N, C-alpha and C positions, 0 to 999 in steps of 0.2 A: 100710135092708134089704140083705142082703149081695147081691152081685151075682152069680148063679148060671149066668146065660145071655145071650150077647152079643146074642140077639135081643131083649132087652128095652131095647137102647139108646137105639133110635129113640123108642119110648115113654117113655123116661125123658127125652131130651132134650126133647121137647114138655111133658112135665110140669115139667122145669125152666124152660123160658121161661114158662110159666103162674106158676110159683113166683116167678121173678124178679120178674116184673110186680107181683104181689101185694105182694112185700116192698118194691120200690121205692115203691110208694103208702103202704105203711105207715111206713117209716123215710125220713129225709132222705137217705141214702146206700145204695149197695151196696158190697160190698168192693172192685169194681174202682175205684171213685171214693171211697173211704173213706181219709182222712187216717191213721187209725189203723190201716189194714190194708196200704195201699199208700203208697209215698213221693208225696209231694205234690211236685211237679217245680218249680212256679215259684218263682222267686227272689225275695228281698226287696227294696224299692226305695222311695227317696223321689220324690214327685213334687210338682212345682209347678203348681197349678190355678189358674183364674179369674185370668188376668194377673197373676200373682204375689201375688194376696190371700189365697191357700190354700195349705198345705204337706200332703201326705199321706204318712203311712209305713204301707206296706202288704205283705204276702206273699203274697196272693191267698186266705188264708184269713180275715185280720182287717184291718180298715183303721181308721186313726184320723187324723182331719182337724182341722187346726189353722187357725183364721183368724189372720192376722198384722198386719191392719192395721183399725182404729187400734192395736190391741195383740193380743197372742198369746192365744187361747183355744182350747180343743178345742170344737168343735160337733159332732162325730160320732166314735163309736166303736162299730164293726158288726162283727158276726160274719158274714162273707160267705157261709159255708156255709148259714146259716139267715135271713138278710137280717134278724136280730135288733139293735136298737139299744138301745146300754146308756147313751146321754146323754137326759136330757130336758130338762136346763136348763144353761145356761152358767155356769161357775164359774172362779174364777182357776186358773192352772196350779201355784200352790205358793203358801205364805204362810210369812213369817218374823218372829220376833219378834227385833229388834235394838235394844238399849239401852232396853229396857222397852216399846218401841212394836211394834205388829204392823202389818205392811205386805203386801199382795196381790202376787205375782208374775204379771203378766199379769191378763187377766180383761177380760170384756167386758159391759155394762150396758143394761138396757133391756127385756128380754124381759116381755112382758106377761102370759103364761100360763106357769106353770112345771110344767104336767103333761106337756107333750110341747113340741117345738120346730118350728117350721116354716121350710123353707128361706128363704122370703120375708122372715122376720123377721132373718135374719143380717145382710145389709147394713146395715141400721139401727143396729145395736147399737153402744154408744159406749164409750169407755174412761174408767177413773177417774183423777181428777187427782194422786192421790198414789200410784198404784201403780208399781210397778217396770215400766218399758216395753220392749217388745221392741226391740232394736237390730241383730240379725242372727242367722243361722243358719249351721251347718255340718253337713255328711254326711261319712258314712264307712262302714267296714266294722266289724262287731262285733269286739271285742277281748277278750281273755282279762283277767278283773278281777284275777287274780293268777297267778302261774307256777306251773304243775303238771308233775310228772315222775313218770309212772305207772311204777313197778317191779314190780309184781305182776300176776298175770292180771286183764286188763280187758276187759269186753265192748264199752266204747266208748272208743277212746284218743284220741278227736279233740275238741276245742273247737267249739262250735256255731258257724256261719256265719250271715250276716244283715246288716241295715243298720242305722246310728244316724243319729239326728237331734239336734243340739244348737240350742237357743234361748238366745241371750244377752239379759240383761236387766239395764238400769241405771234409776238415779232420778234426777229433777231436782231433788229436796230436798237444799239443802247439807249437810244432816247426813248423808247417805247417799252423798256424792260419793267416788268411788273404789272403791266397792262394787261388784262385778259378779256376778251370779246367772245360773248356766246350768241349764236344766232339759235332761235327757238322755233320750232314748228310744231304745229297741231292739226290733227285731223280728226273729225268728229263722225262718230257712228251713225250710218244712214243718210248723209246728207254729203253732195259733192263741194265740199268746203275745206279750205286749208286756212289756217293762222299763223301769221309770221311776225315777230319782234326779236329786237336785239337788247341785249344787257351789257353794260360794261362795269367791270370791278377794277378799282385801282389799288393794287396790292404794292405800289412803289412808296418811296419814303415821302415823296412830295405830291403838290396838287399839280393838275395840269388843266389847259382851257379846252373844253368840247364844245366847238362852234357848232358842229352839225353832224347828224347821224341820218344816213339814208338806210332803211331797214328792207327795204327791197328793191331789187334791180332786175327787170324781167326783158328781153328782147323777144318781141312776140311776132308771129305772122300778122301781116297788115291786113285791114279789113277791107281797103279798097286800092286797086294801082291806077293813079292818075297821072299823067305825064306832067301836068301843071296844078298846082295846088298848095295851099299853105296849110300846115299843121293843125293851127286853130279852126280850120274848115272842114279838113277831111275826117271821115270817119274813124273812130277808135275800135277796137275788137269788141263786138256786140255780145261775145259769148262769154268775156271775161268780165265779170262784175267785181269790182275792188272797193271795198268800204274800210275805212280806218277810224279810229276813236279820236280824230283831231278835227272835228266839224264844228261850226258855228256860222253865224249870222242872220238868225232868225227866218231863214228861208221857210222852215217848215218842209224842206225836202232835202234829201242827202246830198243829192248831185250839185245843188246850189249852195251847200253848206259845207261841202268837203274843201278843206284848206292844205291837204297834203298829197294828194294824188296828181303826179306831173307825167303828162304824155310827152314824149320828145324825139327829134329825128335821130338818126344813126348815120354818120357819115361813113363808116366802115362799111356799110351796105351798100356797095358800090353798082349791085346788080339790079338795084330797085328800079321801077318804071319811072318814078319822079324824077324828072330832068335835073332839079337840083339838089337830089336827096333830101327831100323835106318831107317824107311820109312820116307820121308819128306811128312809130313803132318800137318805142322803148317806154316802159312804165317804171318811173322811181317814185318811191313814197319817202317824204320826209317833210317837216314842217317849213314852210315857205321862208319864213324869217329867221330860221334855225333856232339852236338850242342856247348857245351863249351862255354856260354855267362854267365855274371851276369847279372840278371834281377833286374832294380833298383825300387824302391818304386814308385808305380803309374806307372809303365811300363806294356806292354803286350807281348806277344809273339806268333806267329803264326806257326803251324807245315808245313811239307811236306802235299801236299794234294793228297789224293789218289783215283783213278778211278777204279771202279769193274765192268767190263762188264760180264755178265752171257750170255754164248753161248749156242747153242742148237745142236750143229753139231761137226763132227771132219773134216768137209771138209774144205781145205785149203781156197777156193774162198769163200764160204759162211762166214768162220770168217774173213778173210780179209774185206769182205763189211761190216760186223758189226763194226769192227775198223774203217773203213773209214767214216761209218755214225755217229760214236761217234766223231770223229775229225770236221765233219761238223758241228755237233749240238753244241757241247760244246767248240770248238775252230773255231769260224766261221770266225775269221781272216785269217784263213789258207785257205780259199775259196778265198780269193782275188788272182788275177792273172793277173797282167798288162802285156802288149806286150812290153818287153824292149830288147835293145842292148847294149853292151858294148863297150864304145869308150877308144882308148888308147892315147888320147891327150888332154890336156887342153888349149891348144891356142884356144883364143877366136874366132878367125874366122872359125877353124875347127869345134868347139863345135856348133855354129850357124849353120853352114852349114849341119851338121848331125841332129841337132833339124829340121831343114827346111825339109831334107830327112824324118824324121819321121812323119812329120806332113802329107806330101804328100803321104805316102804309107801306112799310117794308124798305123803305131806304135803309143806308148803310153808313153813310158818313154825312157831315155837316162842316162845310168849308167857311171860314169866316173871309168874307171876301174884300177885295179892295174898297175901301170906301167905308168899311164896316166900323174902323177905328182901332182894329188890332194892330200893336205895335210890338213884334216881336224882338226889335231892339232893346227893348226896355226889359232887362233881366233885373229890376228890384223886385226886391221881397213882395211888395204890395202887388205888382204887377204879375208877378209869377202866381202869387196865392190865388188872386182873382180867377186867372185861366186854369188854373189846376183844379180849382173847384168844379168849373164848368166841364173840364174834361173828365174830372171823376164821375160827375153827374152822366154824361153822355156814355160813359163806359159801364154804368149801373143800369143803362137802358140798352146796352149792346150795340150802340153807336160810336162810331170812331169821330173825332173832332180835330180838325187842322186848321191852318190860315195861310194868309198871302203876306209876302214880304217883297218889297221893291229894292232892287239893287241898283240897275242902271237907270239911264234916263232920270237921273237926279245930280244935283250939285251939292259937295259938301263944303270944301273949302279950297284955296289955293294949295294948302299944304298936303291936301290928300287926293284931290283929282288929278286923272292922269294927265302927265305932260306932254304935249304935243311935241314931236322929235323936230319939226320943221320949224315951228316959231318961238320953241321954248316956253309956252305959255299954257296954264290949265285952262280946261273948260273950251277947247278947241278941238282936240283931234279924236275925241271918241266915236266910237261907231254910232252910237245914239246921240251924238252931238255934244253931250257931256256926262260923265260918269266917274267915281272914284276907281281909284286904283285898288285891286284886292290885296296887293301886298303893301298898301300903305298901312298906318300906323291905325287909322280908322277901318280901313278893310279888314285887318286882322283882328280887331275888336268886335266888328260886326259878325264874323264867322265864331268867335267865342261866344258872344251875346246869344246868338241864335241856337248853338249847341246847347248853353246853359238853360235857356228858355225850353226847348224842346225837352231836354232831359227831365227837368224838375217839373214841367207840366203834364208831361205824358203824352202831348201832342202825337197825332198819327199821321199827319200829313203835313208838307210844306210845299206851298204854291209860290213858286221862284220867279218873279217876273224880272225879265230883262238880266239874267245870270250872267257872268262874265262872258262877253262876245268877241274874244279876242284883241281887245284893245291892247296897244302898246304903250309904254310909260318911259318917257326920257329921265323920269327924275333920277337921281344919286343919292337922295336922302331918305327914301322909302325904305323901312327896316327889312322887308321881304324880299326885295331883290337888289341888284347892285347898279344897273344901269337899263339901258334900251336894250341892248342884247339879250339879256335873260328875262324881261319883264313879260314877255307873252308866255313863254314857257313856263314860268313861275307860277303866274296867276292861274294858267290852266290847270297846274298839277295841285293848287291849293282847291280848286272846285273840284276835282276829280275825288279830292281826298275827302271833301266835305259831304259830297253825294254817297261815297262808298260809306263813310260813317253814318249816315242816316239809312242805308240799306241794312247794314248790320244791327239796327234796332228796330226795324221792320216799319220805318216812316216812309210813306209814299211819298212820291214828288211828282209835282206837274210843273214843267219847265218847258219854256217856249224857245227851245233850240234843240238842236241833235246831240245830245248827250247820251243817247240810249246805250252806248257800249259800255258806258262808266257809271251806270246806276239809275238816271232818270225813267220814268215809267211811262209819261205820257207828255204829247206835244199838242199844240193846236192843230185841228185839223186842217185848218187853211181856209180861212175867211177874211173878209173886209168888216172891219168891226162897224163901220157908220152904216153898212147894211141893215144892222140890227134896229136902225130909227125907221125902216122903210114899213110899209103895211105888211100885217100878218100873212096877207095872200102872196104877197111878193116872197116873204121871209120863207115860206113853206117850199117854194121852188128852188130858190137860191140855197137852201140848206140842203136840199135834195141833191143840187149839182156839188155842191161841197162834199157830200158825203161819197158820191160818184167819184169826183175826181181825187179824194183824199184818201182812197183806200187801194188803189192800184199795186202800191209799194209798202203801204202799212197795213198792218192788222187793226181790226176793229177797236182793240182795246189801247193802241198806241196813240189814238186821235181824242180830242174832246172838241165839241161843238157849244154852242151857246142857244140859250133862249131868254130873252130879257122879261121876267115878269113883269116888272116896272121899268120906268123910262132909262133909256142908255143911250148915249151917243147922240141925242136929240130925239126927234120924233115926237108925234102927237099921240092921242089915243088909239089910233087905227094900229100902231105899232106895238102895243103892250098888251099884257094878258090880264092885268088887275083891272078891275076886279075879276079873280078867276071865274066865279059863277057865272058871268055874262059872256065868257069866251070859251065855254067846254070844250065846243065842237075843236076850234083850233088849238087850245091846251092839248087835249087830247092827240090830236093828229102829229102836232111837234114833237109830243113824246113817243108815239108809236114812229114816225121817221127816224129818231134816234135810235131807241131801244130796238126798232126792227133792224136797223143797222149794226146793232152790239155795241153803240158809241154812246158814251156818257156825255150830257150836254151840262152846260154851267146853268142849272134854273135858278137865276140870280134875282132874288127879291126877300119880300119880309116872312114868306111863308109858303108852306106848298099846296094848302087848302084852305078854303075861306066858309064853306058851306058842307053839310053832311054829303050833298050831291057831288060836290067837288071832291070831297075825300073819296068818296065810292070810285069816281074815274081813275082817280090817281092809284088806288089801291089794287083796283083791277088790272090797271096797266102794268104795274110792278109785279104783280101775280103771274101776269102772262109772260112777262120777261123772264123771270125766274123759272118759269116752267119750261121755256126754251133756251135757257141762258146759254148752255153748252153748244147748240147749234147756232146761236146768235154771236156767239164769238168766235165762230169759224169763219175760214175764208170767204172771202165775196167773190162770185163771178159776176161781171157787170154786162146787163143785159140791154137797156137802153138808156142813154143819158137824158136827163130832163130838159126840156127843150119848152115846154108848155103847149105844144103842138099836138101831141099824141101821148100815149101812154108812156111811161117810165117804169125802172124796176131794177132790182138785185136780186142774186140769189145767194144764200149761204150753203156750203158743202162741206161733208165731213165723213169721209168713209169710214172711221172708226167709230162712228155714233149708229145706233139703230135709227133714228131720225138723220137720214143721208142730206137731206135739203131743206130749207126754208125760204120761200119765194115773196119777196114784199113786191107789189105793184100798185102804182098811183095813177089816177087819172085827174089831169089838171083842168079838163074842159068843164064846161057848164052843163054837159048832157051826159047820160048815162051812155056808155059804149060797149060793143062787144068786140073781143079781138082773139085771133088766134096765134099765141103766142109759142114761140119755140124755145125749149129750155135744154142747155146743153149738160148732160149729166155725166159727162167722161169723169170729172174729178169729183163726183159722188162715190164712185167705185161701183157703182151698179152697172151691170151688162146685161141685163136680159130684160128684166120687168121692173117698173117703178110705180109703186101705188101711192095716188095723189090723192089729197082732201084739202078741200077749201075751207079753211078755219076749223070749225068743229062738226063740218059736215060728213056726208058719205064718201069712203074711199072708192076710187076708182083705179084700177089696175092698166097700165099702158105698155106696150110692147117699144123697147127702145129700137131707135132707128140705125143703120149702119154705123153712123157717127157718134152713137151712144147719146141721142137727144130724142126727145118727145115732143109731141104738139098738143097744145091743149086749149081748148076755148074759154076765155073768162069773161065775166059780166063786171065791170067796173062802174060803179055809182059815181055820179057827177060830183066834180072836187072831192074825189074820196078815195078809198083806197080798199085794197084785199090782200090776203096772205093766204099761201098754200104750204102745205106740209108733204114733204116726199118720204118715203119709208122703202 
């Protein structure tokens, strides 16, 4: 309720105290102690425990304990906020397949009951005779996995801090002499997150065949107990979120893109409820198709990198906020969010004219779009000279320039396309129907040409369409891989190297697949392209649905939207915005919907404005966005999904800012409406009073309810919108 009289202050404080007690009994935390609201200040550390028999890597939010004698194995993995344990049974730290044989890396045996692990059992566990044995450990600071040079607006310009622990293993078997396996762990300051991966060093005199590496094995408590139920249908642990950097398939969502997280059954767990021992309660991380490489003498290998986030709730919004904070912390390049438009021409005069428009209206980048005529594969002197001149002109105006390149969804020729392992034919087995092999002669030259073009022109962005989506290739003549077994792994490594090369040079990457952990900056928000041939009225609601649905697990800066200024995927005059001056209301609302969500859309067309009035609308919208840029790039709380039946809206929150929240509200109806709307302000960090103003109007103070919410009454114009600022 609004605060109308200061005499209510004492009563309010008493009610607040009672409310806080009620909330603290209901939830694990309050805003003052919640890591998602206030910075958790304890530093990460590695501790030596039990007279050197145990190592612990912790940051005060999570703890992983590894017994290192008589061999190394994780015996505890705990969320310290909830005291929840994620280890019920001891397993090896990793597993490798070398020269056709499988070997455990670490591991302890003798646990008599696998439903739980008692502390008194741990000292009696024994080592396996043929396992890789723990020999030493090292500790250090968390280091970046690749160089990153942010050159655009960035919400978080710093790499994460924390502690690292490395366990080294060797084998006593003669056939494995000279092979050293290292298991790496990282914990990060202020977030309940652990990262893990494996490296292998070949210090022997000969090569060996590395077919597979399992970099994580965790036997976790089950999520549900069902007497009958198949593992693919049963629930997996909801408070253990695992993400790895081996994800692809164009889904625009991690869970559907993940190619390496495998939930398995545990036949040794004979006391489980499931009658056929089919409870999914062991998670392993490895590439499904394996590694398949020959590791030469003196060479080394680095596995998939796994991130394990321990959650404390079943709440969708809270768990999404935790994931979004994870991306902001460990993949800070995803917080870059330049303001760009998509130009459909490479005519020098047109490009320079649009660069001028961007400079005048506050835009920051021009992307030479698909269909513009740009060909970055052409590394000829003439082509590079043309686009270097345009990049230099853009830079002189304070504007960045980049462009589009297609990799997949295209056919090169029989010699360079991926070879289907079933038919042995090209142009048959690719994810997108047909595609070149990145490790073919053409693919290798493609990467070289793009590197040359970008380096010599000074381009600031690569929009990479259909990048390597996990295709396998059975060719034995491609120079970059030996055959089917190593084809996927090699192509994935080539793409990662390319994206990290771009990051080191400050080049921004739009790529429609889940390569965030290895350097891509933005992915499609999630939309159906043919919907942009529908009417503008339909697009406005559909776009808001895309925004609402696409920001549960991604931050605003991680997704791009789309606004067709000219005809796209069909459609008539009712679908496009050109001439812009004739559709200013729709143009502005589409911009406000995206900018109000903190999301950059691809405004694809020949220009940003066509008249002084249009220029004014664009300039004022960008000025508004930049004024509130910090809060608009902050996390989204989902208020009501658009359905065309009533109001819809989202709310940005950020307890670290003076502006704690910004609310965007929309009315799809054809009449003005008045609505009383509840705003949940827990994640804004406010605990007593919220000061709210509508647009540039008068500020009203509201007392927070016991659940840290307020209720406000708003007037929403027909088929329009409004916005609120919360301080």
